[in-house]
Residue frames as a rotation matrix with the C-alpha (Angstrom) as fourth column:
MET 1
-0.747 0.631 -0.207 153.15
-0.292 -0.592 -0.751 112.33
-0.597 -0.501 0.627 87.94
SER 2
-0.327 0.630 -0.704 151.30
-0.925 -0.061 0.375 111.40
0.194 0.774 0.603 84.78
HIS 3
-0.565 0.065 -0.823 151.37
-0.036 0.994 0.103 107.71
0.824 0.088 -0.559 85.74
GLU 4
-0.916 0.211 -0.342 150.14
0.373 0.129 -0.919 108.44
-0.150 -0.969 -0.197 89.28
PHE 5
-0.602 0.719 -0.346 147.37
-0.649 -0.694 -0.313 110.66
-0.465 0.037 0.884 87.95
THR 6
-0.342 0.442 -0.829 146.25
-0.709 0.458 0.536 107.91
0.616 0.772 0.157 85.57
MET 7
-0.751 0.010 -0.660 146.18
0.326 0.875 -0.359 105.38
0.574 -0.485 -0.660 88.41
ILE 8
-0.856 0.444 -0.264 144.12
0.077 -0.395 -0.915 107.71
-0.511 -0.804 0.304 90.61
GLN 9
-0.459 0.694 -0.554 141.74
-0.879 -0.446 0.169 108.39
-0.130 0.565 0.815 87.73
ARG 10
-0.457 0.246 -0.855 141.26
-0.306 0.859 0.410 104.66
0.835 0.449 -0.317 87.16
GLN 11
-0.871 0.099 -0.480 140.60
0.466 0.472 -0.748 104.08
0.153 -0.876 -0.457 90.86
LEU 12
-0.718 0.627 -0.303 138.00
-0.330 -0.689 -0.645 106.86
-0.613 -0.364 0.702 90.96
THR 13
-0.373 0.570 -0.732 136.33
-0.875 0.046 0.482 105.52
0.308 0.821 0.481 87.83
SER 14
-0.631 0.075 -0.773 136.21
0.102 0.995 0.013 102.02
0.769 -0.070 -0.635 89.33
LYS 15
-0.886 0.304 -0.351 134.69
0.358 -0.033 -0.933 103.35
-0.295 -0.952 -0.079 92.56
ALA 16
-0.587 0.688 -0.427 132.12
-0.709 -0.692 -0.140 105.38
-0.391 0.220 0.894 90.63
ARG 17
-0.391 0.417 -0.820 131.08
-0.587 0.573 0.572 102.27
0.709 0.705 0.020 88.71
SER 18
-0.777 0.064 -0.627 130.78
0.432 0.778 -0.456 100.28
0.458 -0.625 -0.632 91.93
ILE 19
-0.815 0.492 -0.305 128.64
-0.009 -0.537 -0.843 102.98
-0.579 -0.685 0.442 93.52
SER 20
-0.474 0.641 -0.604 126.49
-0.880 -0.331 0.340 103.12
0.018 0.693 0.721 90.39
ARG 21
-0.532 0.245 -0.810 125.94
-0.116 0.927 0.356 99.35
0.839 0.283 -0.465 90.50
ILE 22
-0.864 0.181 -0.470 124.99
0.503 0.277 -0.819 99.53
-0.018 -0.944 -0.331 94.18
LEU 23
-0.692 0.621 -0.368 122.49
-0.431 -0.764 -0.479 102.32
-0.579 -0.173 0.797 93.53
ILE 24
-0.412 0.532 -0.740 120.94
-0.789 0.199 0.581 100.39
0.456 0.823 0.338 90.65
LEU 25
-0.646 0.123 -0.753 120.64
0.270 0.960 -0.075 97.24
0.714 -0.251 -0.653 92.77
GLN 26
-0.872 0.324 -0.368 119.09
0.301 -0.240 -0.923 99.23
-0.387 -0.915 0.111 95.63
SER 27
-0.572 0.670 -0.472 116.63
-0.763 -0.646 0.007 100.87
-0.300 0.365 0.881 93.25
ASN 28
-0.420 0.384 -0.822 115.65
-0.482 0.673 0.561 97.51
0.769 0.632 -0.097 91.73
PHE 29
-0.799 0.084 -0.595 115.21
0.479 0.687 -0.547 96.01
0.363 -0.722 -0.589 95.19
ARG 30
-0.798 0.522 -0.301 112.97
-0.099 -0.606 -0.789 98.86
-0.594 -0.600 0.535 96.34
TYR 31
-0.428 0.650 -0.628 110.87
-0.899 -0.238 0.367 98.59
0.089 0.722 0.686 93.16
GLN 32
-0.477 0.214 -0.853 110.51
-0.126 0.943 0.307 94.81
0.870 0.254 -0.423 93.45
ASN 33
-0.904 0.117 -0.411 109.70
0.427 0.262 -0.865 95.08
0.006 -0.958 -0.287 97.14
ARG 34
-0.632 0.708 -0.314 106.93
-0.525 -0.690 -0.499 97.62
-0.570 -0.151 0.808 96.47
PHE 35
-0.377 0.477 -0.794 105.63
-0.821 0.225 0.525 95.55
0.429 0.850 0.307 93.55
TYR 36
-0.555 0.124 -0.823 105.46
0.150 0.987 0.048 92.25
0.818 -0.097 -0.567 95.41
SER 37
-0.921 0.283 -0.267 104.06
0.232 -0.149 -0.961 93.88
-0.312 -0.948 0.072 98.54
LYS 38
-0.500 0.755 -0.424 101.31
-0.806 -0.585 -0.092 95.40
-0.317 0.296 0.901 96.43
MET 39
-0.345 0.339 -0.875 100.62
-0.567 0.668 0.482 92.08
0.748 0.662 -0.039 94.76
ALA 40
-0.840 -0.022 -0.543 100.48
0.345 0.749 -0.565 90.28
0.419 -0.662 -0.622 98.10
ILE 41
-0.793 0.583 -0.177 97.91
-0.171 -0.491 -0.854 92.73
-0.585 -0.647 0.490 99.47
GLN 42
-0.275 0.723 -0.633 95.74
-0.955 -0.281 0.094 92.58
-0.110 0.631 0.768 96.39
ASP 43
-0.460 0.052 -0.886 95.93
-0.430 0.860 0.274 88.80
0.777 0.507 -0.373 95.97
THR 44
-0.915 0.216 -0.339 94.38
0.402 0.536 -0.743 88.30
0.021 -0.816 -0.577 99.41
SER 45
-0.587 0.741 -0.327 91.42
-0.464 -0.639 -0.614 90.49
-0.664 -0.209 0.718 98.51
ILE 46
0.041 0.712 0.701 88.30
0.477 0.603 -0.640 89.59
-0.878 0.360 -0.315 96.54
PRO 47
-0.897 -0.438 0.064 88.77
0.250 -0.382 0.890 90.27
-0.366 0.814 0.452 92.80
VAL 48
0.113 0.968 -0.226 86.05
0.393 -0.252 -0.884 92.42
-0.913 0.011 -0.409 91.26
PHE 49
-0.679 -0.144 0.720 85.18
0.729 -0.245 0.639 93.38
0.084 0.959 0.271 87.68
THR 50
-0.180 0.615 -0.767 83.56
0.411 -0.662 -0.627 96.81
-0.894 -0.428 -0.133 87.48
ALA 51
-0.448 0.136 0.884 81.70
0.846 -0.256 0.468 98.74
0.290 0.957 -0.001 84.80
GLY 52
0.093 0.462 -0.882 80.82
0.660 -0.692 -0.293 102.40
-0.745 -0.555 -0.369 85.00
GLY 53
0.723 0.318 0.614 80.40
0.685 -0.448 -0.574 105.57
0.092 0.836 -0.542 83.03
SER 54
0.837 -0.427 0.342 83.30
-0.411 -0.904 -0.120 107.53
0.360 -0.040 -0.932 84.49
ALA 55
0.236 -0.852 -0.467 86.98
0.451 0.522 -0.724 106.71
0.861 -0.039 0.507 84.88
GLU 56
-0.431 -0.384 0.817 87.22
-0.428 -0.710 -0.560 109.40
0.794 -0.591 0.141 87.57
VAL 57
0.341 0.640 0.688 84.57
-0.933 0.145 0.328 107.77
0.111 -0.754 0.647 89.74
GLY 58
0.869 -0.026 -0.494 85.89
-0.054 0.988 -0.147 104.31
0.492 0.155 0.857 88.85
LYS 59
-0.141 -0.990 -0.031 89.34
0.105 0.017 -0.994 105.24
0.984 -0.144 0.102 90.09
ALA 60
-0.366 0.076 0.927 87.88
-0.836 -0.464 -0.292 106.47
0.409 -0.882 0.233 93.38
ILE 61
0.728 0.670 0.146 85.93
-0.677 0.669 0.306 103.23
0.107 -0.322 0.941 93.76
LYS 62
0.553 -0.601 -0.577 89.01
0.137 0.748 -0.649 101.16
0.822 0.280 0.497 92.97
GLU 63
-0.509 -0.818 0.266 91.03
-0.090 -0.257 -0.962 102.93
0.856 -0.514 0.057 95.66
GLY 64
-0.247 0.489 0.836 88.16
-0.918 -0.395 -0.040 103.13
0.311 -0.778 0.547 98.14
LEU 65
0.757 0.614 -0.222 87.44
-0.541 0.780 0.314 99.40
0.366 -0.118 0.923 98.10
LEU 66
0.005 -0.840 -0.543 90.96
0.065 0.542 -0.838 98.34
0.998 -0.031 0.057 99.01
PRO 67
-0.600 -0.767 -0.225 92.18
-0.794 0.540 0.278 96.26
-0.092 0.346 -0.934 100.72
GLU 68
-0.227 0.562 0.795 89.10
-0.295 0.738 -0.606 94.02
-0.928 -0.372 -0.002 100.95
TYR 69
0.678 0.536 0.503 88.23
0.354 0.362 -0.863 94.23
-0.645 0.763 0.055 97.25
ASP 70
-0.450 -0.884 -0.130 90.58
0.119 -0.203 0.972 94.29
-0.885 0.422 0.196 94.29
VAL 71
0.673 0.644 -0.363 89.19
-0.242 -0.272 -0.931 95.99
-0.699 0.715 -0.027 91.17
ILE 72
-0.110 -0.769 0.630 90.97
0.424 0.536 0.730 94.01
-0.899 0.347 0.267 88.48
HIS 73
-0.780 -0.076 0.621 89.33
0.624 -0.173 0.762 95.76
0.050 0.982 0.182 85.51
LEU 74
-0.219 0.732 -0.645 87.11
0.150 -0.628 -0.764 98.76
-0.964 -0.264 0.028 84.75
SER 75
-0.613 0.155 0.775 85.04
0.789 0.059 0.612 98.96
0.049 0.986 -0.158 81.57
LEU 76
-0.793 0.211 -0.572 83.33
0.014 -0.932 -0.363 102.20
-0.609 -0.296 0.736 80.61
SER 77
-0.349 0.728 -0.590 80.59
-0.936 -0.297 0.186 101.04
-0.040 0.618 0.785 78.24
VAL 78
0.523 0.624 0.581 78.22
-0.537 0.770 -0.345 98.16
-0.662 -0.132 0.738 77.60
GLU 79
0.874 -0.216 -0.435 80.15
-0.335 0.379 -0.863 97.29
0.351 0.900 0.259 74.44
SER 80
-0.111 -0.983 0.148 83.41
-0.776 -0.008 -0.631 97.21
0.621 -0.185 -0.762 76.38
VAL 81
-0.121 0.149 0.981 81.89
-0.844 0.506 -0.181 94.92
-0.523 -0.850 0.065 79.01
LYS 82
0.826 0.535 0.177 80.63
-0.349 0.732 -0.585 92.53
-0.442 0.422 0.791 76.34
GLU 83
0.688 -0.633 -0.356 84.04
-0.312 0.185 -0.932 92.47
0.656 0.752 -0.071 74.70
ASP 84
-0.185 -0.895 0.405 86.32
-0.760 -0.131 -0.636 92.45
0.622 -0.426 -0.657 77.74
LEU 85
0.090 0.247 0.965 84.56
-0.946 0.324 0.005 90.29
-0.311 -0.913 0.263 80.33
PRO 86
0.963 0.267 0.020 84.33
-0.249 0.920 -0.304 87.07
-0.099 0.288 0.952 78.25
ARG 87
0.455 -0.870 -0.193 88.03
-0.096 0.168 -0.981 87.34
0.886 0.465 -0.007 77.44
ILE 88
-0.215 -0.509 0.834 88.94
-0.885 -0.260 -0.387 87.94
0.413 -0.821 -0.394 81.08
LEU 89
0.473 0.498 0.727 86.95
-0.773 0.631 0.071 84.88
-0.423 -0.595 0.683 82.12
ARG 90
0.958 -0.196 -0.211 88.92
0.021 0.778 -0.628 82.84
0.287 0.597 0.750 79.59
GLY 91
0.600 -0.761 -0.249 92.11
0.560 0.177 0.809 84.02
-0.571 -0.624 0.533 81.28
ASP 92
0.317 -0.475 0.821 93.25
0.810 -0.315 -0.495 86.44
0.494 0.822 0.284 78.57
HIS 93
-0.438 -0.500 -0.747 95.34
0.744 -0.668 0.011 89.48
-0.505 -0.551 0.665 79.40
VAL 94
0.247 0.661 0.709 92.90
0.897 -0.432 0.089 92.28
0.365 0.614 -0.700 78.58
ILE 95
-0.825 -0.527 -0.203 94.00
0.564 -0.790 -0.240 95.90
-0.034 -0.313 0.949 78.67
PRO 96
0.131 0.958 -0.256 91.05
0.891 -0.228 -0.394 98.08
-0.435 -0.177 -0.883 79.76
SER 97
0.015 -0.055 0.998 90.34
0.733 -0.678 -0.049 101.17
0.680 0.733 0.030 77.70
SER 98
0.915 0.365 0.171 89.85
0.134 -0.676 0.724 102.99
0.380 -0.640 -0.668 81.01
GLY 99
0.013 -0.989 0.146 93.46
-0.225 -0.146 -0.963 102.28
0.974 -0.020 -0.225 81.95
LEU 100
-0.185 0.009 0.983 92.26
-0.971 -0.157 -0.182 101.09
0.152 -0.988 0.037 85.36
GLY 101
0.872 0.455 -0.180 92.52
-0.404 0.877 0.262 97.65
0.277 -0.156 0.948 86.88
SER 102
0.401 -0.758 0.515 95.08
-0.701 0.109 0.705 95.74
-0.590 -0.644 -0.487 88.92
ASN 103
0.667 -0.146 0.731 95.46
0.398 0.899 -0.184 93.06
-0.630 0.414 0.657 86.23
LEU 104
0.924 -0.373 0.089 97.42
-0.141 -0.547 -0.825 95.66
0.357 0.750 -0.557 84.28
ASP 105
0.296 -0.844 0.448 100.25
-0.954 -0.283 0.097 95.12
0.045 -0.456 -0.889 86.79
ARG 106
0.265 -0.139 0.954 100.21
-0.358 0.905 0.231 91.35
-0.895 -0.403 0.190 86.40
PRO 107
-0.774 -0.552 -0.310 101.89
-0.514 0.264 0.816 89.21
-0.369 0.791 -0.488 83.75
ALA 108
-0.256 0.717 -0.648 99.68
-0.868 0.123 0.480 87.43
0.424 0.686 0.591 81.23
ASP 109
-0.253 0.120 -0.960 99.94
0.059 0.992 0.108 84.12
0.966 -0.030 -0.258 83.06
ALA 110
-0.800 -0.048 -0.598 98.97
0.591 0.112 -0.799 85.59
0.106 -0.993 -0.061 86.45
GLN 111
-0.647 0.637 0.420 95.70
-0.369 -0.743 0.558 87.36
0.668 0.206 0.715 85.65
ARG 112
-0.895 0.422 0.147 93.09
-0.010 0.310 -0.951 87.25
-0.447 -0.852 -0.273 88.40
LEU 113
-0.616 0.780 0.107 89.57
0.395 0.188 0.899 86.15
0.681 0.596 -0.424 87.53
PRO 114
-0.591 0.422 0.688 86.71
-0.657 -0.746 -0.107 88.12
0.468 -0.515 0.718 89.07
LYS 115
-0.882 0.395 -0.259 84.52
0.472 0.730 -0.494 86.68
-0.006 -0.558 -0.830 91.79
LEU 116
0.026 0.889 -0.458 82.03
0.648 -0.363 -0.669 89.56
-0.761 -0.280 -0.586 91.71
LEU 117
-0.601 -0.111 0.792 80.77
0.758 -0.393 0.520 91.73
0.253 0.913 0.320 88.85
VAL 118
-0.152 0.488 -0.859 79.57
0.613 -0.636 -0.470 95.29
-0.776 -0.598 -0.202 89.43
ALA 119
-0.370 0.124 0.921 77.76
0.798 -0.466 0.383 97.66
0.476 0.876 0.073 87.08
GLY 120
-0.893 -0.092 -0.441 77.36
0.350 -0.758 -0.551 101.25
-0.283 -0.646 0.709 88.23
GLY 121
-0.048 0.958 -0.284 74.25
0.513 -0.220 -0.830 103.39
-0.857 -0.186 -0.481 88.28
GLY 122
-0.408 -0.174 -0.896 75.31
-0.530 -0.754 0.388 105.06
-0.743 0.634 0.215 85.05
PHE 123
-0.971 0.113 -0.210 73.83
-0.106 0.583 0.806 102.11
0.213 0.805 -0.554 83.16
SER 124
-0.193 0.976 0.105 70.10
-0.947 -0.213 0.240 101.76
0.257 -0.053 0.965 82.65
ALA 125
0.040 0.312 0.949 68.17
-0.602 0.766 -0.227 98.73
-0.798 -0.562 0.219 83.88
GLU 126
0.939 0.336 -0.077 67.89
-0.243 0.487 -0.839 97.56
-0.245 0.806 0.539 80.27
GLU 127
0.380 -0.880 -0.284 71.64
-0.677 -0.055 -0.734 97.87
0.630 0.472 -0.617 79.72
PHE 128
-0.321 -0.477 0.818 72.33
-0.921 0.357 -0.154 95.98
-0.219 -0.803 -0.554 82.94
GLU 129
0.428 0.567 0.704 70.01
-0.352 0.822 -0.448 93.15
-0.833 -0.056 0.551 81.90
ASP 130
0.897 -0.147 -0.416 71.62
-0.397 0.143 -0.907 93.12
0.193 0.979 0.070 78.46
MET 131
-0.085 -0.993 0.076 75.06
-0.895 0.042 -0.444 92.64
0.438 -0.106 -0.893 80.01
LYS 132
-0.257 0.025 0.966 73.80
-0.758 0.615 -0.218 89.91
-0.600 -0.788 -0.139 82.34
ASN 133
0.561 0.670 0.486 71.98
-0.240 0.694 -0.679 87.98
-0.792 0.265 0.550 79.63
SER 134
0.916 -0.160 -0.368 74.52
-0.370 0.019 -0.929 88.23
0.156 0.987 -0.042 76.82
ILE 135
-0.028 -0.999 0.031 77.67
-0.886 0.011 -0.463 87.06
0.463 -0.041 -0.886 78.61
ASP 136
0.683 0.157 -0.714 78.46
0.023 0.972 0.235 83.42
0.730 -0.177 0.660 79.35
LEU 137
0.516 -0.457 0.725 79.95
-0.839 -0.439 0.321 83.54
0.171 -0.774 -0.610 82.84
THR 138
0.764 -0.259 0.591 81.18
-0.047 0.891 0.452 79.95
-0.644 -0.373 0.668 82.54
ALA 139
-0.027 -0.783 -0.622 83.53
-0.834 -0.325 0.446 80.92
-0.551 0.531 -0.644 79.67
GLY 140
0.097 0.158 -0.983 82.12
-0.862 0.507 -0.004 78.14
0.498 0.847 0.185 77.53
GLY 141
0.883 0.311 -0.352 82.06
-0.103 0.859 0.501 75.65
0.459 -0.406 0.791 80.39
LYS 142
-0.058 -0.991 -0.117 85.61
0.136 0.109 -0.985 76.37
0.989 -0.073 0.128 81.49
LEU 143
-0.797 -0.169 0.579 84.44
-0.486 -0.389 -0.782 77.74
0.357 -0.906 0.228 84.84
THR 144
-0.052 0.782 -0.621 82.27
0.236 0.614 0.754 75.72
0.970 -0.107 -0.217 87.20
GLY 145
0.242 0.232 -0.942 80.86
0.917 0.263 0.301 76.02
0.317 -0.936 -0.149 90.71
SER 146
0.596 -0.033 -0.803 82.45
0.552 -0.709 0.439 78.72
-0.583 -0.704 -0.404 92.83
GLN 147
-0.546 -0.825 0.148 84.66
0.654 -0.309 0.691 79.76
-0.524 0.474 0.708 89.91
ILE 148
-0.198 0.565 0.801 81.66
0.834 -0.332 0.441 81.36
0.515 0.755 -0.406 88.20
PRO 149
-0.974 -0.223 -0.046 81.42
0.215 -0.833 -0.510 85.04
0.075 -0.507 0.859 89.15
LEU 150
-0.133 0.960 -0.246 78.25
0.972 0.078 -0.221 86.64
-0.193 -0.268 -0.944 90.46
TRP 151
-0.367 0.143 0.919 76.60
0.357 -0.891 0.281 89.82
0.859 0.431 0.275 89.24
VAL 152
-0.837 0.076 -0.542 76.06
0.499 -0.299 -0.813 92.15
-0.224 -0.951 0.212 92.19
GLU 153
0.070 0.952 0.297 72.44
0.974 -0.130 0.188 93.28
0.218 0.276 -0.936 92.30
ARG 154
-0.781 -0.360 0.510 71.99
0.346 -0.930 -0.127 97.01
0.520 0.077 0.851 91.99
ASN 155
-0.031 0.762 -0.647 69.91
0.954 -0.172 -0.247 99.40
-0.300 -0.625 -0.721 94.05
VAL 156
-0.852 -0.288 0.438 69.51
0.462 -0.807 0.367 102.36
0.247 0.515 0.821 91.73
VAL 157
-0.180 0.778 -0.602 67.19
0.755 -0.283 -0.591 104.95
-0.630 -0.561 -0.536 93.25
ALA 158
0.105 0.309 0.945 65.28
0.881 -0.470 0.055 107.35
0.461 0.827 -0.322 91.01
GLY 159
0.953 0.272 0.132 65.89
0.206 -0.904 0.375 111.05
0.221 -0.330 -0.918 91.50
PRO 160
0.383 -0.854 0.352 68.94
-0.556 -0.517 -0.650 112.97
0.738 0.053 -0.673 92.68
PRO 161
-0.056 -0.476 -0.878 71.46
0.477 0.759 -0.442 111.10
0.877 -0.444 0.184 94.85
LYS 162
0.804 0.377 0.460 71.29
-0.233 -0.512 0.827 111.63
0.547 -0.772 -0.323 98.59
GLY 163
-0.241 -0.943 0.228 74.01
-0.544 -0.064 -0.837 111.99
0.804 -0.326 -0.498 101.18
PRO 164
-0.742 -0.128 -0.658 74.34
0.367 0.745 -0.558 110.18
0.562 -0.655 -0.505 104.51
ASP 165
-0.891 0.416 -0.183 71.91
-0.040 -0.472 -0.881 112.67
-0.453 -0.777 0.437 106.06
GLY 166
-0.234 0.846 0.479 69.25
0.779 0.458 -0.428 111.85
-0.582 0.273 -0.766 103.48
LYS 167
0.417 0.354 -0.837 69.46
-0.092 -0.900 -0.426 115.23
-0.904 0.255 -0.343 101.79
PRO 168
0.904 -0.060 0.424 70.02
0.426 0.219 -0.878 115.59
-0.040 0.974 0.224 98.03
ILE 169
0.176 -0.915 -0.362 73.62
0.165 -0.335 0.928 116.21
-0.971 -0.223 0.092 96.99
ASN 170
0.623 -0.060 -0.780 75.19
-0.708 -0.468 -0.529 117.65
-0.333 0.882 -0.334 93.88
ILE 171
0.878 -0.321 0.356 76.82
0.412 0.884 -0.219 115.17
-0.245 0.339 0.908 91.55
LYS 172
0.100 -0.868 0.487 79.33
0.905 -0.125 -0.408 117.67
0.415 0.481 0.772 90.22
LEU 173
-0.076 -0.267 -0.961 81.05
0.657 -0.738 0.154 120.81
-0.750 -0.619 0.231 91.44
PRO 174
0.755 0.346 -0.557 80.89
-0.094 -0.784 -0.614 124.12
-0.648 0.516 -0.560 89.53
SER 175
-0.136 -0.914 -0.383 84.32
-0.735 -0.167 0.658 123.22
-0.665 0.371 -0.648 88.13
GLY 176
0.325 0.325 -0.888 82.81
-0.872 0.466 -0.149 120.18
0.365 0.823 0.435 86.43
GLU 177
-0.724 -0.616 -0.311 84.56
-0.407 0.745 -0.529 117.68
0.558 -0.257 -0.790 88.69
PHE 178
0.103 0.757 -0.645 82.57
0.299 0.595 0.747 115.09
0.949 -0.270 -0.165 90.59
SER 179
0.390 0.134 0.911 81.62
-0.722 -0.570 0.393 116.16
0.572 -0.811 -0.125 94.09
PRO 180
-0.703 -0.703 -0.105 83.70
-0.455 0.558 -0.694 114.38
0.546 -0.440 -0.713 96.76
VAL 181
-0.463 0.620 0.634 80.49
-0.696 0.189 -0.693 113.83
-0.549 -0.762 0.344 98.73
PHE 182
0.569 0.690 -0.448 78.88
-0.814 0.391 -0.430 112.14
-0.122 0.609 0.784 95.74
VAL 183
0.029 -0.653 -0.757 81.94
-0.567 0.613 -0.551 109.98
0.823 0.445 -0.352 95.11
GLY 184
-0.815 -0.342 0.468 82.01
-0.569 0.318 -0.758 109.02
0.111 -0.884 -0.454 98.78
VAL 185
0.031 0.921 0.388 78.37
-0.784 0.263 -0.562 107.93
-0.620 -0.287 0.730 98.63
VAL 186
0.588 0.148 -0.795 79.04
-0.733 0.513 -0.446 105.86
0.342 0.846 0.410 95.49
VAL 187
-0.418 -0.836 -0.354 82.01
-0.505 0.538 -0.675 104.12
0.755 -0.103 -0.647 97.11
ALA 188
-0.717 0.192 0.670 80.06
-0.630 0.232 -0.741 103.42
-0.297 -0.954 -0.045 100.30
ASN 189
0.380 0.925 -0.024 77.11
-0.814 0.322 -0.484 102.01
-0.440 0.203 0.875 98.36
ALA 190
0.343 -0.338 -0.877 79.41
-0.659 0.579 -0.481 99.84
0.670 0.742 -0.024 96.25
ARG 191
-0.741 -0.666 0.087 81.07
-0.502 0.462 -0.731 98.44
0.447 -0.585 -0.677 99.36
THR 192
-0.356 0.691 0.629 77.70
-0.747 0.194 -0.636 97.69
-0.562 -0.696 0.447 100.97
LYS 193
0.654 0.644 -0.396 76.43
-0.746 0.464 -0.477 95.80
-0.124 0.608 0.784 97.92
LEU 194
0.028 -0.737 -0.676 79.73
-0.578 0.539 -0.613 93.95
0.816 0.408 -0.410 97.55
ASP 195
-0.767 -0.287 0.574 79.67
-0.641 0.325 -0.695 92.91
0.013 -0.901 -0.434 101.20
GLU 196
0.145 0.916 0.375 76.15
-0.774 0.341 -0.534 91.53
-0.617 -0.212 0.758 100.75
ALA 197
0.713 0.104 -0.694 77.13
-0.630 0.531 -0.567 89.59
0.309 0.841 0.444 97.64
ALA 198
-0.312 -0.924 -0.220 80.37
-0.627 0.375 -0.683 88.33
0.714 -0.075 -0.696 99.20
ARG 199
-0.569 0.189 0.800 78.45
-0.711 0.376 -0.594 86.97
-0.413 -0.907 -0.080 102.19
GLU 200
0.534 0.843 -0.066 75.95
-0.731 0.421 -0.536 85.33
-0.424 0.335 0.841 99.88
CYS 201
0.597 -0.388 -0.702 78.80
-0.488 0.519 -0.702 83.59
0.637 0.761 0.121 98.04
GLY 202
0.950 -0.256 -0.178 80.60
0.300 0.598 0.743 82.65
-0.084 -0.760 0.645 101.22
LEU 203
0.332 -0.867 0.372 83.59
0.454 -0.199 -0.869 84.80
0.827 0.457 0.327 100.32
ILE 204
-0.579 -0.475 0.662 83.55
-0.371 -0.570 -0.733 86.55
0.726 -0.671 0.154 103.70
């Protein structure tokens, strides 16, 4: 009986290990399938570098622009833009302080370079000009022709933001969170300006 029990125990242990291996392989396959599917979708879109004053709004823009535009990196300050963008253009793997950007999911040797550069309305006209004038978009001559990204011109309107009906809207809710209507307007405006720039560059 003891010998038979030992044999049965060994068989059950062997089956458990086999099942465990199968589950691990299935899990790895599902993860890789999701990863490569995501990469395939993003790699057919237009890569965009963005700068803004809020990670919350930046995240909404990143998600709202898919699948046509791929936000590869979000910087949250002028200083961050000046530090991060030149390195990105050189092909470095730059981790954004915002924690947002599809390049985070790519290995160091597969980083996407931006085609379009966007600065949100949270930056003043002077700050925008400072970013434009202080960064060498050729990466020291490494990039030429169509490889050189284009700054998307802004259309910052003075006064409170307005909704689709032309009426002023609140930027934030009483809870302190950004208003969904405001975020929707920001995303729509960003897409409009990106479409204009993409057509100008012959990207679409």
